[in-house]
N, C-alpha and C positions, 0 to 999 in steps of 0.2 A: 550428452546434451551440452554441457558447459564447454567441452572441447570443440564441439561443432560450431559454437558461437565465437570462438577465438579469432578467426580471420576478420579482423577489425571492421564491423559495421559502424555507422555513425553513432556518436554518443547519445543522440536522441533515442536510439533503439534501446540502449541499455537503460536510459532514464525511464522509458515507457514500461519496459518489462520488469525492472527491478524496483524502482522507486515508487511508481504510482500505486501498485497493489498495497505496499506498506502504508502509504498515505491514506488510501481508502480504508484500510483496516483500522488505523488509528482513529480516523473520523468516525467510523462505525462504532468503535468501542466508546468514544466520548459521547456519542449520541445515546447509546444504550445506558451508559452510566448516568447521564443527566435524566433520562427517563426514569430510571430506578430511583434516583434521589427525589424527583418531584413526586413520584408515586408513593414513596415512603412518607413524605410529608403530608 
């Protein structure tokens, strides 16, 4: 799969595929953590 992506698509493609899921995951973890903290209080 990674080898199939090597013939250089635009950088936006890599940004969408690789960076955005990580950003959403971090946001989701922060949201869950804040909800747990407020619920514990």
